[in-house]
C-alpha positions in Angstrom: -21.6 3.4 77.3 -21.6 1.7 73.9 -19.0 2.3 71.4 -19.3 1.3 67.8 -16.7 0.8 65.0 -17.6 0.5 61.5 -16.2 -0.1 58.4 -16.0 3.6 56.6 -15.1 3.2 52.3 -13.4 5.7 50.8 -14.8 6.4 46.9 -13.4 9.2 44.2 -17.2 10.2 43.0 -19.0 6.8 43.2 -20.0 6.9 47.2 -24.0 8.1 46.4 -23.8 4.7 44.0 -22.2 2.1 46.1 -24.4 3.1 49.4 -27.5 2.7 46.8 -25.9 -0.5 46.0 -25.4 -1.8 49.4 -28.9 -0.8 50.7 -30.4 -2.6 47.7 -28.3 -5.7 48.9 -28.8 -5.2 52.6 -31.7 -3.4 53.0 -31.7 -0.6 55.8 -32.1 3.1 55.6 -29.8 5.8 54.0 -28.2 8.9 55.6 -26.1 11.1 52.8 -24.9 14.2 53.5 -22.9 16.2 50.8 -19.7 18.7 50.9 -22.6 21.4 49.2 -25.3 20.0 52.4 -22.1 20.6 55.0 -20.9 24.1 53.8 -17.7 22.7 53.4 -17.2 23.1 49.4 -14.0 23.9 48.4 -14.2 22.4 44.9 -17.6 23.9 42.9 -17.5 20.3 41.1 -17.3 18.1 44.0 -20.4 20.3 45.8 -22.7 16.9 45.3 -20.1 14.3 46.4 -20.7 13.0 49.6 -18.9 13.8 52.9 -20.4 11.7 54.7 -23.0 8.7 53.9 -24.1 5.6 55.8 -26.3 2.8 55.4 -27.9 1.1 58.3 -30.0 -1.9 58.5 -32.1 -3.8 61.3 -29.9 -7.0 60.4 -27.0 -5.7 61.4 -25.4 -4.3 58.4 -23.6 -1.1 58.8 -21.4 0.7 56.5 -20.4 4.2 56.0 -18.4 5.6 53.0 -17.4 9.2 51.8 -15.8 10.2 48.5 -12.2 11.7 49.1 -11.8 15.4 47.8 -9.9 16.2 44.7 -7.4 17.6 46.5 -6.3 14.4 48.4 -4.4 11.5 47.1 -6.5 8.5 45.8 -6.1 5.3 43.9 -8.8 2.6 43.4 -7.7 0.0 46.3 -5.4 1.9 48.3 -6.4 3.8 51.4 -9.6 2.1 50.5 -11.4 1.9 54.1 -11.1 4.0 57.3 -12.7 2.4 60.4 -15.0 4.9 62.4 -14.8 4.7 65.5 -17.5 6.7 67.3 -18.6 7.0 70.7 -21.4 9.0 72.7 -19.7 11.3 75.6 -16.4 13.7 74.8 -14.2 11.8 78.0 -15.4 8.3 76.2 -13.8 8.7 72.6 -11.0 11.4 74.3 -9.5 8.2 76.1 -9.7 5.4 73.0 -8.1 8.6 71.1 -5.4 9.0 73.7 -4.9 5.2 73.7 -4.6 4.6 69.5 -2.1 8.1 69.3 0.7 5.9 70.6 2.7 5.6 68.1 0.4 6.8 65.5 0.3 9.7 62.9 -2.0 12.5 63.5 -4.0 13.3 60.2 -6.7 15.6 62.1 -6.6 16.0 65.9 -9.5 15.5 68.0 -11.1 18.6 67.9 -14.8 20.0 67.7 -16.0 20.0 63.8 -18.8 22.0 62.6 -20.3 18.1 62.0 -19.4 16.4 65.7 -18.7 17.7 69.1 -15.3 16.1 68.4 -13.5 14.3 65.0 -10.3 13.7 64.9 -8.1 11.2 62.4 -5.2 8.8 62.8 -3.1 6.5 61.3 -1.7 3.7 64.0 1.3 2.3 64.6 -0.1 -0.5 62.5 -1.3 1.8 59.4 -4.9 1.8 60.1 -6.4 4.9 59.5 -9.1 5.3 62.2 -11.6 8.4 61.9 -12.8 9.0 66.1 -15.9 11.5 66.6 -18.7 11.6 69.1 -21.6 11.0 67.7 -23.9 14.0 67.1 -27.2 14.3 64.9 -26.8 16.2 61.6 -29.4 18.7 60.9 -29.8 19.1 57.5 -30.2 22.7 55.9 
């Protein structure tokens, strides 16, 4: 079963502009989901910011990005990225999660989420933050 890893960039209010720029450089298609689109608005001023975005090009270029919510700490250049690990089945993802979580700090336990059958976030024992999920199609409302 295929598993993919993609660099997941973290911004504060600039994720859409960054993904638009990367799309202009590398080509491909952009998928953008705002906090408002996903019904996950905690601060009305951030409703139009990206909860998740991705540029995927036929030449192999892939990058994800989001806008860190205002209630979470963020400083440009610090914690600038995650590694996104995506699999097709819960069994596959859970097996990787269990191994990655040895000595890790669990940021978000692996569990069903509004946008994915399983989603979790951890910082491994080497200080690398991983977002782990089962791939699912997003149905925009």
